[in-house]
C-alpha positions in Angstrom: 26.4 25.2 32.2 24.0 22.5 34.5 23.7 19.6 32.9 20.0 19.3 32.8 19.6 22.8 31.3 22.5 21.8 28.9 20.3 18.7 27.6 16.8 21.0 27.2 18.5 23.5 25.0 19.9 20.3 22.8 16.6 18.3 22.7 14.8 22.4 21.7 17.4 22.9 19.2 17.2 19.5 17.5 13.1 20.3 17.3 13.5 23.5 16.0 13.7 22.3 12.4 10.4 20.4 12.8 8.6 23.1 14.1 9.8 25.6 11.4 8.3 22.6 8.9 5.2 22.2 10.6 3.3 24.0 7.9 0.8 22.7 6.5 -3.1 24.1 7.2 -5.7 24.3 5.4 -8.8 26.9 5.3 -11.1 27.3 8.4 -14.1 25.9 6.4 -12.1 22.5 6.3 -12.8 21.6 10.1 -13.8 19.6 12.4 -17.8 19.1 12.3 -17.9 20.3 8.6 -20.2 19.4 6.0 -19.4 18.5 2.4 -21.0 18.3 -0.9 -21.8 14.6 -1.8 -21.2 12.8 -4.6 -18.8 15.7 -6.4 -15.6 16.8 -7.0 -14.5 18.6 -4.1 -11.2 21.1 -3.6 -9.3 20.6 -1.3 -6.6 23.5 -0.8 -4.1 25.2 1.7 -1.0 26.5 2.6 2.9 24.6 3.1 6.3 24.7 3.0 7.4 25.1 -1.1 7.5 21.1 -2.3 7.0 19.7 0.9 5.5 16.4 0.3 2.2 16.0 1.5 -0.3 12.7 2.1 -3.8 12.9 2.0 -6.2 9.8 2.7 -10.1 10.2 3.5 -11.9 6.7 6.0 -14.4 7.2 3.0 -12.2 6.1 0.5 -9.0 3.6 0.1 -7.5 6.4 -2.6 -4.0 7.8 -1.4 -3.8 11.6 -2.5 -0.4 13.5 -3.2 0.8 16.8 -3.5 3.3 19.3 -2.8 3.2 23.7 -2.2 4.3 25.6 -5.2 6.8 28.1 -5.1 4.2 30.3 -3.3 3.5 27.7 -0.4 -0.2 26.4 -2.0 -1.3 23.8 -2.8 -4.8 22.1 -3.6 -5.8 18.8 -4.9 -9.3 17.6 -5.6 -11.5 14.7 -3.8 -14.2 12.8 -4.8 -16.9 12.4 -2.2 -19.6 9.6 -2.0 -22.9 9.8 -1.3 -24.2 11.1 1.9 -22.9 9.6 4.6 -20.6 9.7 7.9 -19.0 10.6 10.1 -15.6 10.5 8.4 -12.2 12.3 9.0 -9.5 13.6 6.6 -5.9 13.3 7.0 -3.2 15.6 5.4 0.4 14.4 6.5 3.6 16.4 5.3 5.9 17.8 8.2 3.1 18.0 10.2 -0.1 15.5 10.6 -3.4 17.8 10.7 -6.2 15.8 10.8 -9.8 16.9 10.1 -12.6 14.7 12.1 -16.2 14.0 12.4 -17.1 15.5 8.9 -20.1 14.5 7.2 -21.2 14.4 3.8 -24.4 15.7 2.7 -25.8 19.0 1.0 -24.1 22.4 1.5 -25.8 25.5 1.6 -24.9 29.3 1.7 -27.2 31.8 3.6 -26.5 35.5 2.6 -27.9 38.7 2.7 -28.4 41.3 5.5 -30.8 41.4 8.9 -33.4 39.0 8.0 -31.2 36.1 6.9 -29.1 37.0 10.2 -32.3 36.8 12.6 -32.2 34.5 14.9 -34.4 32.7 17.6 -32.3 35.0 20.4 -32.8 38.2 18.6 -37.0 37.0 18.2 -39.4 34.7 16.5 -42.7 32.9 16.8 -42.3 30.0 18.9 -39.0 30.7 19.4 -38.8 28.7 22.7 -40.2 25.1 21.4 -38.0 26.0 18.2 -35.2 25.9 20.4 -36.0 22.8 22.7 -36.3 20.5 19.8 -33.3 21.7 18.1 -31.0 18.7 18.3 -30.2 17.9 15.2 -26.7 16.0 14.9 -27.2 16.0 10.9 -27.3 20.0 11.1 -24.4 21.3 11.2 -23.5 25.5 11.1 -20.6 27.2 9.8 -21.1 31.2 10.8 -18.6 33.5 8.8 -17.2 36.7 11.3 -18.2 39.8 10.3 -15.0 41.2 8.4 -13.8 43.9 5.5 -11.5 44.3 3.2 -10.1 45.6 0.2 -8.8 43.4 -1.3 -9.9 39.8 -1.1 -8.4 37.4 1.3 -7.0 34.0 1.4 -9.2 33.0 4.6 -12.3 34.0 6.7 -13.0 33.7 10.7 -15.5 31.3 11.7 -15.9 27.5 12.9 -18.3 24.8 12.4 -20.5 23.7 15.3 -23.2 21.1 15.3 -26.3 22.0 15.7 -28.5 22.1 19.1 -30.3 24.4 21.4 -27.1 26.0 22.7 -26.1 26.8 19.1 -29.3 27.1 16.9 -30.4 29.8 19.0 -27.8 32.6 17.5 -28.0 30.7 14.1 -29.6 31.9 11.0 -33.5 31.2 12.2 -34.6 31.2 8.7 -31.7 29.1 7.9 -32.4 26.8 10.0 -35.8 25.7 9.5 -35.0 25.5 5.9 -32.4 22.7 6.7 -34.3 21.3 9.1 -36.8 20.5 6.5 -34.4 19.8 3.9 -33.0 17.0 6.7 -36.5 15.7 7.2 -37.0 15.3 3.7 -33.8 13.7 2.2 -32.5 12.0 5.2 -29.2 13.0 4.3 -26.9 16.3 6.4 -26.8 19.2 5.7 -24.3 22.2 5.8 -25.1 26.2 6.3 -22.8 28.3 5.9 -24.1 32.0 7.0 -22.7 34.4 5.4 -24.9 37.3 6.1 -24.7 41.1 7.6 -27.0 43.0 9.3 -28.0 46.5 7.3 -25.6 45.9 3.9 -26.0 46.6 0.7 -25.8 44.6 -1.7 -22.9 46.4 -3.2 -21.0 45.3 -0.6 -21.3 41.9 -1.6 -20.1 42.5 -5.1 -16.8 42.1 -6.1 -15.9 45.9 -6.8 -15.0 45.9 -10.4 -18.5 44.6 -10.6 -19.7 48.2 -9.9 -16.5 50.3 -10.8 -17.1 48.9 -14.5 -20.4 49.8 -14.5 -21.4 53.7 -14.8 -25.2 52.9 -13.9 -24.0 50.8 -10.7 -21.5 53.1 -9.6 -23.7 56.3 -9.2 -26.6 54.0 -7.9 -24.3 53.0 -5.3 -23.4 56.2 -4.3 -26.5 57.1 -3.4 -25.7 54.4 -0.6 -24.6 56.5 2.6 -22.6 55.7 5.5 -24.0 53.4 8.2 -22.6 52.9 11.8 -23.3 49.3 11.5 -21.7 48.1 7.9 -20.0 48.6 5.1 -21.2 50.2 2.2 -18.4 50.3 -0.1 -18.6 48.1 -3.5 -16.9 44.6 -2.4 -15.7 45.0 1.0 -17.4 42.1 2.6 -17.2 40.1 -0.8 -13.3 40.3 -0.3 -13.2 39.4 3.0 -16.9 37.2 3.4 -17.0 35.2 0.1 -14.1 35.3 -1.7 -11.7 33.4 0.8 -14.4 30.7 0.2 -13.8 30.1 -3.3 -14.5 27.6 -4.7 -16.1 25.8 -1.9 -18.3 23.3 -2.9 -21.9 24.1 -2.6 -25.3 23.0 -3.6 -26.7 26.1 -4.0 -27.9 30.1 -2.6 -30.5 31.4 -0.3 -30.1 35.1 -0.6 -32.5 37.5 1.6 -31.3 41.0 1.1 -33.3 44.4 -0.4 -34.6 46.9 2.6 -31.0 48.8 2.6 -30.9 49.2 -1.0 -34.8 50.6 -1.3 -32.3 54.3 -1.6 -32.0 52.7 -5.0 -34.0 50.7 -6.3 -33.3 51.3 -9.7 -30.3 49.7 -10.3 -31.2 46.6 -7.6 -31.7 43.8 -10.6 -28.6 44.6 -12.5 -27.2 44.5 -9.0 -28.6 41.1 -8.3 -27.8 40.2 -12.0 -24.2 41.0 -11.5 -24.0 39.2 -7.7 -25.1 36.2 -9.0 -23.7 35.9 -12.4 -19.9 36.6 -10.7 -20.5 34.5 -7.3 -21.1 31.5 -9.8 -18.1 32.5 -11.8 -16.1 32.7 -8.4 -17.3 29.1 -7.2 -17.1 27.3 -10.7 -20.1 26.2 -10.6 -23.5 27.1 -12.1 -25.7 26.5 -8.2 -29.3 27.2 -7.7 -29.9 30.5 -6.5 -33.3 30.9 -4.4 -33.9 34.5 -2.9 -36.9 36.3 -0.9 -38.2 39.2 -1.8 -38.8 41.8 0.9 -42.0 42.1 2.7 -43.8 45.0 2.7 -43.6 47.5 5.2 -44.7 51.1 6.3 -41.1 53.3 6.8 -39.5 53.5 2.9 -39.3 56.2 1.0 -42.4 57.0 -1.4 -42.9 53.5 -3.4 -39.2 52.5 -2.5 -40.0 49.3 -1.1 -41.8 47.9 -3.7 -39.8 49.0 -6.2 -37.3 47.1 -4.8 -39.8 43.6 -4.5 -40.5 44.3 -8.3 -37.1 44.4 -9.4 -36.7 41.2 -7.2 -39.1 39.7 -9.9 -37.5 40.7 -12.8 -34.0 38.8 -11.9 -36.3 35.3 -12.2 -35.0 35.7 -15.8 -31.7 34.7 -15.0 -31.9 30.9 -15.2 -32.0 28.8 -11.7 -33.3 31.1 -9.8 -36.2 31.2 -7.9 -37.8 33.8 -5.4 -40.4 33.6 -2.3 -42.8 35.6 -1.8 -43.6 36.7 2.1 -46.4 39.6 2.2 -48.7 37.6 4.0 -46.5 36.2 6.6 -44.5 39.9 7.1 -45.4 42.8 9.4 -46.1 46.1 7.7 -45.1 47.8 11.2 -41.6 45.6 11.8 -39.4 45.4 8.5 -37.8 42.0 10.7 -41.6 39.4 10.2 -40.7 37.1 13.1 -42.0 34.0 11.3 -39.0 32.9 10.2 -40.0 28.9 10.0 -42.5 30.0 7.5 -40.0 32.0 5.1 -37.5 29.1 6.1 -40.0 25.6 4.9 -40.6 28.1 1.4 -37.0 28.0 0.2 -36.9 24.1 1.4 -40.2 23.9 -0.9 -38.4 26.1 -3.8 -35.4 24.0 -3.4 -36.8 20.5 -2.7 -39.3 21.0 -6.5 -36.2 22.7 -8.5 -33.4 21.3 -7.0 -33.7 17.8 -5.9 -36.6 17.2 -8.1 -39.6 16.2 -5.8 -42.1 18.0 -7.6 -45.4 17.4 -4.7 -43.7 20.9 -3.3 -44.6 24.2 -4.1 -42.9 26.5 -6.2 -44.4 30.0 -5.8 -47.6 32.0 -5.6 -48.9 33.6 -8.7 -46.2 35.3 -10.7 -47.2 37.8 -13.6 -46.0 36.4 -17.1 -48.0 39.1 -19.4 -51.4 40.6 -20.5 -53.5 41.3 -23.0 -55.9 44.0 -23.9 -59.3 43.6 -24.8 -61.1 46.7 -25.7 -61.7 48.6 -22.1 -60.2 45.0 -20.2 -56.8 43.8 -19.7 -56.6 39.8 -19.4 -53.8 39.1 -16.9 -51.8 35.7 -17.3 -50.3 34.4 -14.3 -47.4 31.2 -13.9 -48.1 28.6 -10.5 -52.4 30.1 -11.5 -53.8 27.1 -10.5 -56.4 27.4 -8.2 -56.1 31.3 -8.4 -58.8 32.4 -5.6 -59.1 35.5 -3.4 -57.9 35.5 0.5 -61.1 37.7 2.1 -63.1 40.2 0.3 -62.7 41.3 -3.1 -59.9 41.0 -5.6 -58.1 44.5 -4.7 -55.1 46.2 -5.4 -55.0 46.2 -9.3 -54.6 49.4 -11.2 -54.7 50.2 -15.1 -53.0 53.5 -16.7 -53.8 54.9 -20.6 -52.0 57.0 -22.5 -51.6 59.5 -20.4 -50.0 57.8 -17.9 -52.6 58.3 -15.0 -52.8 54.8 -12.7 -56.6 54.7 -11.3 -57.5 52.1 -9.2 -59.5 49.3 -11.3 -61.5 46.3 -10.4 -60.5 42.5 -10.6 -62.4 39.4 -11.3 -60.7 35.7 -11.4 -61.8 34.0 -14.5 -60.0 30.3 -15.9 -57.1 31.5 -13.7 -56.6 34.4 -15.5 -57.3 38.2 -14.1 -59.7 40.3 -15.9 -59.2 44.0 -15.1 -61.5 47.3 -15.8 -61.3 50.8 -15.0 -64.4 53.0 -16.0 -61.6 56.0 -15.9 -59.7 54.3 -18.5 -60.8 53.5 -21.6 -58.2 52.3 -23.5 -55.9 50.7 -20.9 -51.6 50.6 -21.7 -50.8 49.1 -18.7 -51.5 47.0 -15.4 -49.6 46.8 -11.9 -50.3 45.3 -8.8 -50.2 45.7 -5.0 -47.9 48.5 -6.0 -47.3 50.3 -2.7 -44.7 49.8 0.6 -47.3 48.6 2.5 -49.5 47.0 0.3 -50.2 43.0 1.0 -51.7 40.8 -2.3 -55.2 38.7 -1.3 -54.2 36.5 -4.6 -53.1 33.5 -3.7 -53.0 29.9 -5.8 -54.2 26.5 -4.8 -51.2 26.1 -2.6 -52.0 29.0 -0.6 -48.9 31.1 -1.7 -49.4 34.6 -2.1 -49.1 36.4 -5.6 -46.1 38.6 -6.2 -46.8 42.6 -7.1 -46.4 43.4 -10.7 -45.5 46.2 -13.0 -46.1 46.3 -16.7 -44.0 49.1 -17.1 -40.3 49.4 -17.9 -40.2 51.2 -15.0 -36.1 51.6 -14.5 
């Protein structure tokens, strides 16, 4: 054998043990340009050769952490993050060395849902050119989870962190970007966004399969979702591939914009969303805030299916640490994808700044139905967030009353002392009241923060 070739073979053979031992790795959610939740205990996990000694250090701390994979090749440690700052690095040393660079510490939010969350500037939003041009924001970072399905919970996702720029923002969730922009502007801390939305998907695919299969009512409702060319319909499939692998990555909260597809089974949506919230909080091991958008008025739904989903969403507000933005005034009844994503993103940011970060000067919501009293032929309706209620244009409309016969009649309504007084000549003994009950009904009742009232129905309709 030629001596040169022999020497190469010897060197290669000597390197084989080290190549085979180069085994320390982490999930894709941990990578260059990432954002970690500030002032928190972070679980960092990954894989390696069983009993391999792994040393972990960070540039924000002098601590040295040690761990080793178990006999299943899994390892995990807990990192304590400081207050917002960076950039930092995380170094992992085992048989190989892995370093994660340009790590920022700040606020991390998960974006989820269907197309209105996924919708980007390139797809079409108001003032897209200006928004894209001004999107050089080093303190905002994006992670887009690739669409995947799985029959069982996966170990990893497909995606990577990128820095916000005109080139990257244009294809990222526009609503999410505007949310992060306002949050960053007020808090002056880095903001990381993880986008795990998928256009056209029903809520069932985002809930652990057992949460549907173990509940006969939800299981029967899920069967009303037909097969679709653009995405899955089977319970748990997106959850297994696009949510479960990230658990329990530390997040500040969730923004959810979904429901259009579930106009096929609105009667189950309240319980579906409650099940999703509880299962995600359990998996991420934290009682994070969960904020959601009420779907916008739109003409092309089955009769009253759209408003039934909106009402179902409103009723989810009984779950602790939830909040809802209403977008009826910035929607488009002829377009299922409203283009005013900046306004929607800012409303989410206002909600988070008030409820999560304690800045009470930011508005939470428009008027939300809180109860009613019957006074003879009149119904007196109470609202939360009712300060300075007013009618935008014309007269206050879209209120209806029903009597003991259950038939609904249009009603007159006036605002008095931040309550709404409702009456109908055809209803002598009112029993129930509802508002903006229709797929395209666009409320003209607002509060002093210029935010619209949500639809409501006092009946137990589900």
